[in-house]
C-alpha positions as CSV (number, residue, x, y, z in Angstrom):
1,M,189.5,61.5,186.1
2,P,191.9,60.8,189.0
3,V,190.5,61.4,192.5
4,V,192.3,62.3,195.7
5,T,191.4,61.8,199.4
6,F,192.5,64.0,202.3
7,Q,192.0,63.4,206.0
8,V,192.2,66.3,208.5
9,L,194.5,65.4,211.4
10,E,194.8,68.8,213.1
11,G,192.8,72.1,213.1
12,I,189.2,73.1,213.5
13,D,188.1,70.6,210.9
14,K,190.0,67.7,212.6
15,G,188.4,64.4,211.9
16,R,186.8,65.4,208.6
17,I,187.6,63.3,205.5
18,F,187.4,64.8,202.0
19,R,187.0,61.6,200.0
20,D,187.5,60.9,196.3
21,L,187.7,64.5,195.2
22,P,188.1,64.8,191.4
23,T,191.3,66.6,190.4
24,P,192.1,69.4,190.1
25,V,191.4,70.4,193.7
26,T,191.9,73.8,195.4
27,I,192.4,74.1,199.1
28,G,191.4,77.2,201.0
29,R,188.9,78.9,203.3
30,E,186.8,80.5,200.6
31,E,183.6,79.0,199.2
32,G,184.3,77.4,195.9
33,N,187.3,75.3,197.1
34,A,186.6,71.6,196.8
35,L,188.6,71.3,200.1
36,R,187.4,74.1,202.2
37,L,188.9,74.6,205.7
38,N,187.6,76.7,208.6
39,D,191.0,78.1,209.4
40,E,191.8,81.8,209.6
41,R,195.5,81.2,208.8
42,V,194.6,79.5,205.5
43,S,194.5,81.8,202.5
44,R,191.3,82.2,200.5
45,Y,192.8,80.0,197.8
46,H,195.8,78.5,199.5
47,A,197.0,75.5,197.3
48,K,196.1,73.4,194.3
49,V,196.3,69.7,193.8
50,Q,196.4,68.4,190.2
51,H,197.1,65.3,188.3
52,D,199.9,65.4,185.7
53,N,201.8,62.7,183.9
54,G,200.6,60.0,186.2
55,E,201.5,61.9,189.4
56,I,199.7,64.1,192.0
57,I,201.2,67.5,192.2
58,L,200.7,70.1,195.0
59,T,201.3,73.7,194.3
60,D,201.2,76.6,196.7
61,L,199.1,79.5,195.4
62,E,201.3,82.2,196.8
63,S,199.6,81.8,200.2
64,T,200.2,84.2,203.1
65,N,201.5,81.6,205.5
66,G,203.0,79.0,203.1
67,T,202.4,75.3,202.5
68,R,204.4,72.5,204.1
69,V,204.8,68.9,203.1
70,N,206.2,66.6,205.9
71,G,207.4,69.7,207.7
72,N,209.2,71.3,204.8
73,V,208.0,74.5,203.2
74,V,207.4,73.9,199.5
75,Q,206.2,75.8,196.4
76,I,205.5,72.7,194.4
77,R,205.9,69.0,195.4
78,R,204.8,65.5,194.3
79,L,202.4,63.9,196.8
80,R,202.6,60.3,197.9
81,P,200.1,58.4,200.1
82,G,200.9,59.1,203.7
83,D,202.4,62.6,203.1
84,R,201.3,65.3,205.6
85,I,200.4,68.7,204.2
86,G,200.4,71.7,206.6
87,V,198.3,74.7,205.7
88,G,197.7,77.3,208.4
89,K,196.9,75.6,211.6
90,S,195.6,72.5,209.8
91,L,197.3,69.3,209.1
92,L,196.1,67.1,206.2
93,L,197.0,63.5,205.5
94,F,197.1,62.6,201.8
95,G,195.6,59.4,200.6
96,S,192.9,56.9,201.6
97,E,193.6,54.2,204.2
98,Q,193.9,51.6,201.3
99,E,196.4,53.8,199.4
100,I,198.5,54.4,202.5
101,K,198.6,50.7,203.4
102,A,199.6,49.8,199.8
103,R,202.5,52.3,200.0
104,I,203.6,50.8,203.4
105,L,203.6,47.3,201.9
106,A,205.5,48.5,198.8
107,L,208.2,50.1,201.0
108,S,208.5,47.3,203.5
109,G,210.7,45.3,201.1
110,L,213.1,48.1,200.5
111,H,215.8,47.3,203.1
112,T,218.8,48.1,200.9
113,P,219.6,51.2,198.8
114,P,218.4,51.0,195.2
115,T,221.1,50.2,192.6
116,G,221.4,51.1,189.0
117,N,220.5,54.3,187.3
118,L,219.1,56.5,190.1
119,G,215.6,56.2,188.7
120,A,216.5,57.5,185.2
121,N,213.6,55.6,183.7
122,S,211.2,57.7,185.8
123,L,213.0,61.0,185.6
124,P,212.1,62.7,182.3
125,A,215.1,64.6,180.8
126,T,214.5,68.4,180.6
127,V,217.9,69.3,179.2
128,H,219.4,67.8,176.1
129,A,223.1,66.6,176.2
130,Q,224.2,69.2,173.6
131,T,222.6,72.0,175.6
132,L,224.3,70.9,178.7
133,A,227.7,70.7,177.0
134,L,227.4,74.1,175.5
135,Q,226.7,75.6,178.9
136,F,229.4,73.9,180.8
137,D,232.5,75.7,179.6
138,H,230.9,79.1,180.4
139,D,229.6,78.0,183.8
140,I,232.9,76.6,185.0
141,H,234.6,80.0,184.9
142,C,231.8,81.7,186.8
143,D,233.4,83.1,190.0
144,L,231.1,82.4,192.9
145,N,232.0,85.7,194.7
146,P,230.1,85.7,198.0
147,H,230.0,89.5,197.9
148,D,228.1,89.6,194.7
149,K,224.3,90.0,194.9
150,I,222.0,87.3,193.5
151,T,219.3,89.0,191.4
152,E,216.6,87.8,188.9
153,M,215.7,89.2,185.6
154,A,213.2,87.8,183.1
155,G,213.4,84.4,184.7
156,T,217.2,84.2,184.8
157,L,219.3,84.4,188.0
158,F,222.4,86.5,188.0
159,L,225.4,86.5,190.5
160,G,226.6,90.1,190.2
161,S,226.6,90.7,186.4
162,R,227.2,87.0,185.4
163,P,224.1,84.9,184.4
164,L,223.8,81.6,186.3
165,P,222.9,78.4,184.5
166,P,219.3,78.7,183.3
167,L,216.5,76.5,184.6
168,P,214.6,74.3,182.0
169,Q,211.6,76.2,180.6
170,K,208.1,75.2,179.9
171,M,208.2,72.2,182.3
172,T,205.1,70.3,183.1
173,P,203.9,70.5,186.7
174,S,205.3,67.0,187.3
175,Q,208.7,67.9,185.9
176,A,208.8,71.1,187.9
177,A,207.9,69.2,191.1
178,R,210.6,66.7,190.5
179,L,213.2,69.4,189.9
180,A,212.1,71.3,193.1
181,E,212.3,68.1,195.1
182,L,215.8,67.3,193.8
183,L,217.1,70.8,194.6
184,D,215.5,70.8,198.0
185,F,217.1,67.4,198.8
186,L,220.5,68.7,197.8
187,H,220.1,72.0,199.7
188,R,219.0,70.3,202.9
189,H,221.8,67.7,202.9
190,L,224.4,70.3,202.0
191,T,223.2,72.5,204.9
192,A,223.4,69.5,207.3
193,A,226.9,68.6,206.1
194,T,228.3,72.1,206.7
195,E,226.5,73.1,209.8
196,N,229.4,72.0,212.0
197,I,232.1,74.0,210.3
198,N,234.7,75.5,212.7
199,A,236.7,78.7,212.1
200,N,240.0,79.8,213.7
201,E,240.3,83.0,215.7
202,E,241.1,85.2,212.7
203,G,238.3,83.7,210.7
204,S,240.7,83.0,207.9
205,L,240.6,79.2,208.0
206,I,237.8,76.8,208.5
207,T,237.7,73.1,209.4
208,L,235.2,70.4,208.7
209,R,234.9,67.0,210.4
210,F,236.0,64.1,208.2
211,A,232.5,62.5,208.4
212,D,230.9,65.8,207.2
213,W,233.4,66.1,204.4
214,Q,232.5,62.7,203.2
215,R,228.9,63.8,203.2
216,V,229.9,66.7,200.9
217,L,231.7,64.3,198.6
218,T,228.7,62.0,198.6
219,L,226.6,64.9,197.4
220,Q,229.2,65.7,194.8
221,M,228.9,62.1,193.5
222,I,225.1,62.3,193.5
223,L,225.2,65.5,191.5
224,A,227.6,63.9,189.0
225,R,225.2,61.0,188.6
226,Y,222.3,63.2,188.0
227,V,224.2,65.2,185.4
228,R,225.0,62.0,183.6
229,A,221.4,60.8,184.0
230,V,220.2,64.0,182.2
231,A,222.9,64.0,179.5
232,E,223.2,60.2,178.8
233,P,220.3,58.3,180.3
234,D,221.1,55.2,178.2
235,V,224.6,54.5,179.6
236,L,223.9,54.7,183.4
237,D,224.1,51.0,183.8
238,E,227.8,50.9,182.8
């Protein structure tokens, strides 16, 4: 059974080490949590850490004050040695000293961006190519009207009365964490690329710096590569 280690960096329990806890592990202030914190801003059962498909997955258990990984609020996220998990007023460091050192050594040789297939071998496909193709013609004609309200019904998002492309169903925790990580990456970089938009006096025309426009195009290319990675993982090296 995989085990995990957490070190408390900030909070009332600062300095404590929860070493080699067998997964799954719950984090909270209530008795019964394997990782119990004396923090009034931590929910009774705040978060869960489990092992799935060779990875360690952190899931927020609908906590009152949320869960953060490396400063970002998350619902579900893969954990890697050295990640910092914020719950309430407490800050936890994931991984033992040996695990963190091993990760640092592994990263020390990555001086250049990876090439090839964007990690297709480690990204399990959750949508088959035929399913993706059937959805595309319908989705391309969906008018993204900013005045329409985004709603949710039975697990499907709607923009006005039009259904948006569905999320994969029955994903494993590992797959759900990977998808959430990807969408969060794209959302944060799109926000950063468009935060310097300028509008004219009438508000009818906006301008974007060339460098920021290139960042948008880079995101477009990344999305295109991911779509191909899902639909045709065997031809990414072409």
